[in-house]
DOTIKOL-863694 format. One line per field, with one value per atom (N, C-alpha, C): x negated, y negated, z; residue in three letters; residue number from 0; atom name. Coordinates in steps of 0.05 Angstrom, whole numbers, m for minus. Each point is the difference from the previous one (the first is absolute). Example, Ala and Ser with C-alpha at 12.3 -4.5 7.8 and 13.67 -1.06 7.14 Angstrom:
<sites>
px	(m264, 18, m18, 7, m16, 15) $
py	(114, m24, m24, m21, m24, m22) $
pz	(156, 0, 0, m14, 1, 14) $
aa	(ALA, ALA, ALA, SER, SER, SER) $
i	(0, 0, 0, 1, 1, 1) $
at	(N, CA, C, N, CA, C) $
</sites>
This chain:
<sites>
px	(m66, 2, m23, m23, m26, 2, 10, 3, 20, 20, 20, m12, m17, m13, m20, m15, m19, 16, 21, 16, 10, 11, 10, m23, m23, m22, m7, 0, m6, 23, 23, 22, m1, m7, m2, m22, m23, m24, 5, 13, 7, 21, 18, 21, m15, m19, m16, m13, m14, m16, 17, 23, 18, 10, 8, 10, m23, m22, m24, m6, 1, m5, 21, 25, 23, m4, m8, m4, m23, m22, m22, 10, 14, 9, 19, 18, 17, m15, m20, m15, m16, m11, m14, 19, 24, 20, 9, 3, 11, m23, m25, m22, m9, 19, m9, m14, m22, m16, 15, 0, 13, m20, 14, m15, 11, m18, 10, 6, 22, 9, m8, m14, m8, m19, 2, m20, m16, m25, m17, m3, 2, m6, m30, m18, m28, m10, m12, m4, 27, 4, 25, 3, 27, 5, 10, m16, 7, 27, 17, 25, m6, m3, m7, 25, 16, 22, 26, 11, 26, 14, 17, 16, 27, 11, 26, 19, 26, 22, 11, 1, 12, 29, 19, 28, 5, m14, 8, m15, m10, m13, m28, m12, m28, m16, m21, m16, m17, m8, m18, m26, m21, m24, m21, m26, m19, m6, 0, m3, 21, 22, 21, m9, m20, m10, m23, m10, m24, 7, m16, 2, 15, 18, 14, 3, 5, 8, 25, 3, 25, 9, 24, 12, 16, m7, 14, 16, 25, 17, 7, m3, 6, 27, 18, 24, 15, 23, 16, 17, 10, 18, 25, 10, 24, m1, m23, m4, 22, 0, 18, m6, 11, m4, m26, m18, m27, m15, 4, m12, 8, 28, 9, m12, m2, m13, m29, m13, m29, 2, 18, 3, 7, 18, 9, m25, m15, m25, m18, m2, m19, 11, 26, 12, m8, m9, m7, m28, m14, m30, m14, m15, m12, m29, m10, m27, m8, 18, m5, 19, m8, 19, 13, 23, 12, 10, m4, 8, 13, 23, 11, 1, m12, m3, 20, 21, 17, m9, m7, m10, 22, m6, 20, 14, 23, 17, 18, m6, 13, 27, 21, 25, m5, m2, m5, 22, 24, 22, m5, m6, m6, m26, m21, m23, 6, 17, 8, 16, 16, 12, m21, m20, m21, m15, m6, m14, 16, 26, 18, m1, 2, 1, m26, m21, m28, m14, 7, m11, m30, m11, m29, m17, 12, m14, 0, m22, 0, 9, 24, 11, m10, m14, m9, 4, m4, 0, m20, m6, m20, 12, m16, 10, 2, m19, 4, m14, 4, m10, m30, m15, m28, m7, 14, m5, 5, 23, 8, m21, m8, m22, m26, m9, m25, 2, 22, 5, m1, 16, 2, m26, m16, m27, m17, 2, m15, 6, 24, 9, m1, m15, m6, m25, 7, m21, m5, m26, m7, 18, 3, 12, 31, 13, 28, 8, 20, 12, 14, m2, 14, 30, 13, 28, 8, m19, 5, m9, m8, m12, 20, 26, 21, 4, m12, 2, m17, m16, m21, 5, m11, m4, m30, m6, m28, m9, m21, m9, m24, 4, m20, m13, m26, m15, m1, m6, m2, m19, m16, m17, 12, 27, 16, m10, m7, m8, 18, 10, 15, m20, 6, m19, 10, 28, 11, 28, 8, 27, 13, 24, 15, 21, 3, 20, 27, 22, 27, 7, m16, 5, m6, m15, m9, 14, 24, 11, 21, m9, 17, m12, 18, m9, m21, 5, m19, m27, m1, m24, m16, 15, m12, m12, 15, m10, m25, m2, m22, m25, 4, m21, m10, 18, m8, m16, 10, m13, m30, m3, m26, m19, 13, m19, m7, 18, m5, m22, 2, m18, m29, 1, m27, m12, 16, m11, m11, 14, m7, m27, m7, m24, m24) $
py	(m72, m22, m2, 6, 0, 21, 25, 20, m6, m14, m9, m17, m20, m18, 13, 21, 14, 16, 12, 18, m19, m24, m19, m8, m5, m8, 22, 24, 23, 3, m2, m1, m20, m25, m21, 3, 10, 6, 24, 20, 21, m8, m16, m11, m15, m18, m17, 16, 21, 18, 15, 8, 15, m19, m23, m20, m8, m4, m7, 23, 24, 22, 2, m5, 2, m23, m23, m24, 7, 11, 6, 21, 21, 21, m12, m18, m14, m15, m15, m17, 19, 22, 18, 11, 7, 12, m20, m25, m20, m11, 6, m9, 22, 16, 22, m11, 16, m9, 9, m17, 6, 20, 21, 21, m1, m7, m4, 28, 1, 23, 0, m20, m2, 20, 12, 17, m16, 1, m15, 15, m15, 9, m8, 21, m8, 16, m12, m30, m12, m28, m12, 2, m1, 4, m27, m12, m26, 2, m19, m1, m15, 13, m12, 1, 19, 6, m8, m22, m9, m18, 14, m16, 7, m13, 5, m22, 8, m20, m4, m25, m6, m9, 8, m5, m30, m18, m29, m12, 18, m5, m11, 1, m5, 25, m3, 26, 6, 25, 8, 10, m13, 10, 1, 9, 3, m23, m26, m23, m1, 11, m1, 12, 20, 12, m13, m22, m13, m21, m3, m22, 5, 22, 6, 32, 8, 30, 3, 22, 7, 29, 1, 28, 10, 23, 10, 28, 0, 24, 11, 25, 12, 14, 1, 14, 4, 12, 6, m25, 0, m22, m1, 22, 1, m10, 1, m11, 9, 27, 8, m7, 13, m7, m3, 22, m1, m23, m6, m23, m23, m6, m24, m2, 20, m1, m10, 8, m10, m31, m7, m29, m18, 12, m14, m4, 21, m1, m22, m4, m19, m29, m3, m26, m15, m24, m17, 2, 19, 4, m26, m14, m25, 4, m20, m2, 19, 10, 18, m3, 9, 1, 30, 4, 25, 6, 24, 9, 28, 2, 26, 7, 22, 10, 22, m4, 20, 16, 24, 17, 9, 4, 12, m21, 6, m19, m13, m23, m13, m13, 0, m12, m30, m19, m27, m12, 8, m8, 7, 26, 11, m14, m2, m13, m30, m14, m26, m1, 19, 0, 6, 16, 4, m27, m13, m26, m21, 1, m18, 7, 27, 9, m3, 5, m2, m24, m23, m23, m6, 10, m7, 24, 18, 21, m1, 1, m1, 27, 0, 26, 3, 21, 2, 26, 2, 24, m3, 22, 1, m15, m9, m12, 19, 21, 22, 25, 22, 26, m2, m10, m1, m17, m22, m16, 13, 14, 14, 22, 16, 20, m12, m21, m13, m12, m11, m12, 24, 19, 23, 15, 3, 13, m11, m27, m12, 7, 13, 9, 30, 12, 28, 3, 7, 1, 30, 7, 29, 12, m12, 12, m2, m11, m2, 17, 21, 14, m18, 2, m17, m3, 24, m3, m12, m6, m14, m30, m10, m27, m20, 5, m18, m1, 18, 1, m18, m18, m16, m29, m19, m26, m3, m16, m4, m30, m4, m26, m8, m21, m10, m24, 0, m23, m24, m22, m25, 0, 18, 5, 18, 3, 17, 28, 13, 27, 16, 23, 18, 10, m8, 8, 18, m1, 13, 12, 23, 8, 6, m2, 5, 20, 20, 22, m8, 13, m5, 2, 16, 5, m26, m19, m24, m25, 1, m23, m15, m9, m18, m28, m18, m27, m14, 5, m9, 13, 24, 15, m8, m5, m8, m29, m18, m25, 1, 19, 1, 8, 19, 10, m25, m17, m22, m20, m5, m19, 11, 25, 11, m4, 4, m2, m30, m18, m28, m9, 9, m7, 13, 22, 13, m19, m9, m17, m27, m10, m24, 1, 22, 3, 6) $
pz	(1337, m19, m20, 11, m17, m21, 7, m19, m23, 10, m21, m20, 8, m16, m19, 12, m18, m21, 7, m18, m20, 5, m18, m20, 10, m16, m20, 9, m17, m22, 9, m20, m20, 8, m21, m18, 11, m18, m17, 7, m16, m23, 7, m20, m19, 9, m20, m19, 10, m18, m20, 9, m19, m21, 6, m18, m19, 11, m19, m19, 10, m19, m21, 6, m19, m21, 9, m16, m22, 11, m21, m17, 9, m19, m23, 9, m20, m19, 8, m19, m18, 8, m17, m22, 9, m17, m22, 9, m21, m17, 6, m16, m19, m12, m16, m24, m8, m22, m26, m20, m26, m14, m10, m15, m29, m18, m28, m12, m16, m14, m31, m6, m28, m8, m26, m12, m19, 2, m20, m25, m21, m28, m5, m3, m4, m24, m19, m1, m7, 6, m9, m28, m8, m30, m12, m17, m11, m16, 4, m15, m25, m22, m26, m19, 4, m19, 13, m6, 12, m24, m14, m19, 7, 21, 10, m5, m1, m3, 27, 8, 25, m4, 17, m6, m5, 12, m3, m23, m19, m25, 3, 22, 4, m5, m16, m2, 24, 2, 22, m15, 0, m12, 22, m7, 21, 18, m11, 18, 22, m4, 21, 26, m1, 24, 13, m13, 13, 18, 22, 18, 25, 0, 23, 3, 24, 3, m13, m12, m13, 9, 6, 7, m23, m11, m22, 9, m8, 2, m26, m4, m26, 6, m22, 3, m24, 1, m22, m8, m24, m9, 15, 10, 16, 26, 14, 27, 19, 7, 19, 28, 21, 27, 10, m7, 10, m12, m24, m14, 14, 5, 12, 29, 14, 27, m2, m20, m4, m5, m18, m7, 25, 16, 24, 20, 1, 18, m10, m27, m11, 2, 3, m1, 25, m1, 21, 11, m13, 8, m10, 17, m5, m10, m15, m9, m20, m15, m23, m23, m23, m21, 0, m10, 1, m29, m8, m28, 2, m14, m4, m28, m7, m29, m5, m16, m8, m23, 5, m21, m19, m26, m17, m17, m12, m16, 20, 6, 23, m10, 17, m6, 12, m18, 8, 17, m4, 18, 30, 2, 26, 13, m16, 11, 7, m16, 6, 26, 6, 28, 22, m5, 19, 4, m21, 1, 14, 0, 15, 29, 7, 27, 15, m16, 13, m15, 7, m15, 4, 22, 3, m11, m15, m13, m29, m13, m31, m9, m12, m10, m31, m6, m27, m12, m26, m16, m22, m14, m22, m24, m18, m25, m21, 1, m19, 14, m12, 12, 6, m18, 5, 24, 4, 23, 27, m1, 23, 8, m21, 4, 10, m12, 8, 28, 7, 27, 21, m6, 21, 2, m20, 2, 22, 4, 21, 27, 5, 25, 5, m19, 6, 17, 25, 21, 6, 3, 3, 25, 21, 24, 0, m22, m2, m25, 4, m21, m16, m28, m18, 4, 6, 4, 28, 17, 24, 0, m23, 1, 6, m2, 8, 30, 15, 29, 13, m13, 12, m7, 16, m7, m7, m20, m10, 6, 12, 8, m18, m15, m20, 13, 3, 12, m17, 9, m15, m23, m3, m23, m22, 4, m19, m2, 24, 1, 20, m10, 19, 20, 26, 20, 23, 5, 21, m8, 12, m2, 27, 3, 23, m5, 14, m5, 9, m9, 6, 29, 14, 28, 16, m12, 15, m13, m11, m15, 19, 22, 16, m5, m2, m5, 18, 27, 19, m2, m6, m4, m23, m23, m24, 5, 12, 7, 16, 20, 17, m18, m18, m19, m16, m9, m18, 18, 25, 19, 4, 5, 4, m23, m25, m24, m2, 5, m3, 19, 27, 19, m6, m12, m9, m21, m20, m20, 11, 21, 12, 15, 10, 16, m16) $
aa	(MET, MET, MET, LEU, LEU, LEU, THR, THR, THR, ILE, ILE, ILE, LEU, LEU, LEU, ILE, ILE, ILE, ASP, ASP, ASP, MET, MET, MET, LYS, LYS, LYS, ARG, ARG, ARG, PHE, PHE, PHE, ILE, ILE, ILE, THR, THR, THR, LEU, LEU, LEU, THR, THR, THR, PHE, PHE, PHE, LEU, LEU, LEU, ILE, ILE, ILE, ILE, ILE, ILE, SER, SER, SER, GLY, GLY, GLY, LEU, LEU, LEU, LEU, LEU, LEU, VAL, VAL, VAL, ALA, ALA, ALA, CYS, CYS, CYS, GLU, GLU, GLU, GLU, GLU, GLU, GLN, GLN, GLN, SER, SER, SER, ALA, ALA, ALA, GLU, GLU, GLU, VAL, VAL, VAL, PHE, PHE, PHE, SER, SER, SER, SER, SER, SER, GLN, GLN, GLN, LEU, LEU, LEU, GLN, GLN, GLN, GLU, GLU, GLU, VAL, VAL, VAL, PHE, PHE, PHE, PRO, PRO, PRO, PRO, PRO, PRO, VAL, VAL, VAL, PRO, PRO, PRO, ILE, ILE, ILE, ARG, ARG, ARG, ASN, ASN, ASN, ALA, ALA, ALA, ALA, ALA, ALA, LEU, LEU, LEU, PHE, PHE, PHE, ARG, ARG, ARG, ILE, ILE, ILE, ASN, ASN, ASN, ASN, ASN, ASN, LEU, LEU, LEU, PRO, PRO, PRO, VAL, VAL, VAL, THR, THR, THR, PRO, PRO, PRO, PRO, PRO, PRO, PHE, PHE, PHE, PHE, PHE, PHE, GLN, GLN, GLN, GLY, GLY, GLY, LYS, LYS, LYS, TRP, TRP, TRP, THR, THR, THR, ILE, ILE, ILE, VAL, VAL, VAL, ALA, ALA, ALA, LEU, LEU, LEU, GLY, GLY, GLY, GLU, GLU, GLU, GLU, GLU, GLU, THR, THR, THR, CYS, CYS, CYS, GLU, GLU, GLU, GLN, GLN, GLN, THR, THR, THR, CYS, CYS, CYS, GLN, GLN, GLN, SER, SER, SER, LYS, LYS, LYS, LEU, LEU, LEU, THR, THR, THR, ALA, ALA, ALA, MET, MET, MET, THR, THR, THR, GLY, GLY, GLY, ILE, ILE, ILE, GLU, GLU, GLU, ASN, ASN, ASN, VAL, VAL, VAL, GLN, GLN, GLN, LYS, LYS, LYS, LEU, LEU, LEU, TYR, TYR, TYR, PHE, PHE, PHE, ALA, ALA, ALA, GLU, GLU, GLU, GLY, GLY, GLY, LEU, LEU, LEU, ALA, ALA, ALA, ASP, ASP, ASP, HIS, HIS, HIS, ASN, ASN, ASN, GLN, GLN, GLN, LEU, LEU, LEU, GLY, GLY, GLY, GLU, GLU, GLU, LEU, LEU, LEU, ALA, ALA, ALA, ASN, ASN, ASN, LYS, LYS, LYS, TYR, TYR, TYR, ALA, ALA, ALA, ASP, ASP, ASP, ILE, ILE, ILE, ALA, ALA, ALA, ILE, ILE, ILE, THR, THR, THR, SER, SER, SER, GLY, GLY, GLY, THR, THR, THR, MET, MET, MET, ALA, ALA, ALA, ALA, ALA, ALA, SER, SER, SER, VAL, VAL, VAL, GLU, GLU, GLU, ASN, ASN, ASN, PHE, PHE, PHE, MET, MET, MET, ARG, ARG, ARG, GLN, GLN, GLN, PHE, PHE, PHE, GLU, GLU, GLU, ILE, ILE, ILE, ASP, ASP, ASP, PHE, PHE, PHE, ILE, ILE, ILE, GLU, GLU, GLU, SER, SER, SER, GLU, GLU, GLU, ARG, ARG, ARG, ASN, ASN, ASN, LYS, LYS, LYS, ASP, ASP, ASP, TYR, TYR, TYR, LEU, LEU, LEU, TYR, TYR, TYR, LEU, LEU, LEU, ILE, ILE, ILE, ASN, ASN, ASN, PRO, PRO, PRO, GLN, GLN, GLN, ALA, ALA, ALA, GLU, GLU, GLU, LEU, LEU, LEU, GLU, GLU, GLU, PHE, PHE, PHE, VAL, VAL, VAL, LEU, LEU, LEU, SER, SER, SER, LYS, LYS, LYS, GLU, GLU, GLU, ASN, ASN, ASN, LEU, LEU, LEU, GLU, GLU, GLU, ARG, ARG, ARG, ASP, ASP, ASP, MET, MET, MET, ILE, ILE, ILE, GLN, GLN, GLN, GLN, GLN, GLN, GLU, GLU, GLU, ILE, ILE, ILE, ASN, ASN, ASN, GLN, GLN, GLN, LEU, LEU, LEU, MET, MET, MET, SER, SER, SER, ARG, ARG, ARG, GLU, GLU, GLU, ALA, ALA, ALA, SER, SER, SER) $
i	(0, 0, 0, 1, 1, 1, 2, 2, 2, 3, 3, 3, 4, 4, 4, 5, 5, 5, 6, 6, 6, 7, 7, 7, 8, 8, 8, 9, 9, 9, 10, 10, 10, 11, 11, 11, 12, 12, 12, 13, 13, 13, 14, 14, 14, 15, 15, 15, 16, 16, 16, 17, 17, 17, 18, 18, 18, 19, 19, 19, 20, 20, 20, 21, 21, 21, 22, 22, 22, 23, 23, 23, 24, 24, 24, 25, 25, 25, 26, 26, 26, 27, 27, 27, 28, 28, 28, 29, 29, 29, 30, 30, 30, 31, 31, 31, 32, 32, 32, 33, 33, 33, 34, 34, 34, 35, 35, 35, 36, 36, 36, 37, 37, 37, 38, 38, 38, 39, 39, 39, 40, 40, 40, 41, 41, 41, 42, 42, 42, 43, 43, 43, 44, 44, 44, 45, 45, 45, 46, 46, 46, 47, 47, 47, 48, 48, 48, 49, 49, 49, 50, 50, 50, 51, 51, 51, 52, 52, 52, 53, 53, 53, 54, 54, 54, 55, 55, 55, 56, 56, 56, 57, 57, 57, 58, 58, 58, 59, 59, 59, 60, 60, 60, 61, 61, 61, 62, 62, 62, 63, 63, 63, 64, 64, 64, 65, 65, 65, 66, 66, 66, 67, 67, 67, 68, 68, 68, 69, 69, 69, 70, 70, 70, 71, 71, 71, 72, 72, 72, 73, 73, 73, 74, 74, 74, 75, 75, 75, 76, 76, 76, 77, 77, 77, 78, 78, 78, 79, 79, 79, 80, 80, 80, 81, 81, 81, 82, 82, 82, 83, 83, 83, 84, 84, 84, 85, 85, 85, 86, 86, 86, 87, 87, 87, 88, 88, 88, 89, 89, 89, 90, 90, 90, 91, 91, 91, 92, 92, 92, 93, 93, 93, 94, 94, 94, 95, 95, 95, 96, 96, 96, 97, 97, 97, 98, 98, 98, 99, 99, 99, 100, 100, 100, 101, 101, 101, 102, 102, 102, 103, 103, 103, 104, 104, 104, 105, 105, 105, 106, 106, 106, 107, 107, 107, 108, 108, 108, 109, 109, 109, 110, 110, 110, 111, 111, 111, 112, 112, 112, 113, 113, 113, 114, 114, 114, 115, 115, 115, 116, 116, 116, 117, 117, 117, 118, 118, 118, 119, 119, 119, 120, 120, 120, 121, 121, 121, 122, 122, 122, 123, 123, 123, 124, 124, 124, 125, 125, 125, 126, 126, 126, 127, 127, 127, 128, 128, 128, 129, 129, 129, 130, 130, 130, 131, 131, 131, 132, 132, 132, 133, 133, 133, 134, 134, 134, 135, 135, 135, 136, 136, 136, 137, 137, 137, 138, 138, 138, 139, 139, 139, 140, 140, 140, 141, 141, 141, 142, 142, 142, 143, 143, 143, 144, 144, 144, 145, 145, 145, 146, 146, 146, 147, 147, 147, 148, 148, 148, 149, 149, 149, 150, 150, 150, 151, 151, 151, 152, 152, 152, 153, 153, 153, 154, 154, 154, 155, 155, 155, 156, 156, 156, 157, 157, 157, 158, 158, 158, 159, 159, 159, 160, 160, 160, 161, 161, 161, 162, 162, 162, 163, 163, 163, 164, 164, 164, 165, 165, 165, 166, 166, 166, 167, 167, 167, 168, 168, 168, 169, 169, 169, 170, 170, 170, 171, 171, 171, 172, 172, 172, 173, 173, 173, 174, 174, 174, 175, 175, 175, 176, 176, 176, 177, 177, 177, 178, 178, 178, 179, 179, 179, 180, 180, 180, 181, 181, 181, 182, 182, 182, 183, 183, 183, 184, 184, 184, 185, 185, 185, 186, 186, 186, 187, 187, 187, 188, 188, 188) $
at	(N, CA, C, N, CA, C, N, CA, C, N, CA, C, N, CA, C, N, CA, C, N, CA, C, N, CA, C, N, CA, C, N, CA, C, N, CA, C, N, CA, C, N, CA, C, N, CA, C, N, CA, C, N, CA, C, N, CA, C, N, CA, C, N, CA, C, N, CA, C, N, CA, C, N, CA, C, N, CA, C, N, CA, C, N, CA, C, N, CA, C, N, CA, C, N, CA, C, N, CA, C, N, CA, C, N, CA, C, N, CA, C, N, CA, C, N, CA, C, N, CA, C, N, CA, C, N, CA, C, N, CA, C, N, CA, C, N, CA, C, N, CA, C, N, CA, C, N, CA, C, N, CA, C, N, CA, C, N, CA, C, N, CA, C, N, CA, C, N, CA, C, N, CA, C, N, CA, C, N, CA, C, N, CA, C, N, CA, C, N, CA, C, N, CA, C, N, CA, C, N, CA, C, N, CA, C, N, CA, C, N, CA, C, N, CA, C, N, CA, C, N, CA, C, N, CA, C, N, CA, C, N, CA, C, N, CA, C, N, CA, C, N, CA, C, N, CA, C, N, CA, C, N, CA, C, N, CA, C, N, CA, C, N, CA, C, N, CA, C, N, CA, C, N, CA, C, N, CA, C, N, CA, C, N, CA, C, N, CA, C, N, CA, C, N, CA, C, N, CA, C, N, CA, C, N, CA, C, N, CA, C, N, CA, C, N, CA, C, N, CA, C, N, CA, C, N, CA, C, N, CA, C, N, CA, C, N, CA, C, N, CA, C, N, CA, C, N, CA, C, N, CA, C, N, CA, C, N, CA, C, N, CA, C, N, CA, C, N, CA, C, N, CA, C, N, CA, C, N, CA, C, N, CA, C, N, CA, C, N, CA, C, N, CA, C, N, CA, C, N, CA, C, N, CA, C, N, CA, C, N, CA, C, N, CA, C, N, CA, C, N, CA, C, N, CA, C, N, CA, C, N, CA, C, N, CA, C, N, CA, C, N, CA, C, N, CA, C, N, CA, C, N, CA, C, N, CA, C, N, CA, C, N, CA, C, N, CA, C, N, CA, C, N, CA, C, N, CA, C, N, CA, C, N, CA, C, N, CA, C, N, CA, C, N, CA, C, N, CA, C, N, CA, C, N, CA, C, N, CA, C, N, CA, C, N, CA, C, N, CA, C, N, CA, C, N, CA, C, N, CA, C, N, CA, C, N, CA, C, N, CA, C, N, CA, C, N, CA, C, N, CA, C, N, CA, C, N, CA, C, N, CA, C, N, CA, C, N, CA, C, N, CA, C, N, CA, C, N, CA, C, N, CA, C, N, CA, C, N, CA, C, N, CA, C, N, CA, C, N, CA, C, N, CA, C, N, CA, C, N, CA, C, N, CA, C, N, CA, C, N, CA, C, N, CA, C, N, CA, C, N, CA, C, N, CA, C, N, CA, C, N, CA, C, N, CA, C, N, CA, C, N, CA, C, N, CA, C, N, CA, C) $
</sites>
């Protein structure tokens, strides 16, 4: 009888240790540390050239970029599937302004449809060729090939400076929101 009690006590102790170890392992796994995927633009590029036409007839000028973080997506006026995926990822992100710039001679009807579909994103185009060129020049980053600049989201800080980029491989809404939350908590501290 005594041996049965000792064996039972060992069994219970061993079971307790195994369950405790599993709980600790699960807690460590669920407490994964967030690893930012932002690429820093250094020095930050001031956004000084912005003479853009916003589809709802409101202009976008340099003061638009001041006071809040702004996510900028660059794209073609046609906004095919890849472009729409980018806009979908941007929709619903909180605590930032969002801007889509259609490069080229924009079809205002199509841009109007985008503005209706993605109501929380400022859908814009250039007012003339010089304004498009001047605006786009600010997004020429050394580590991004010019033909790939539409593959990124650009983050402009509240001082109206291009400070970070995020590549298309990382364009999931939750991940973008985490990046924004990290930037805002960094500012608060």
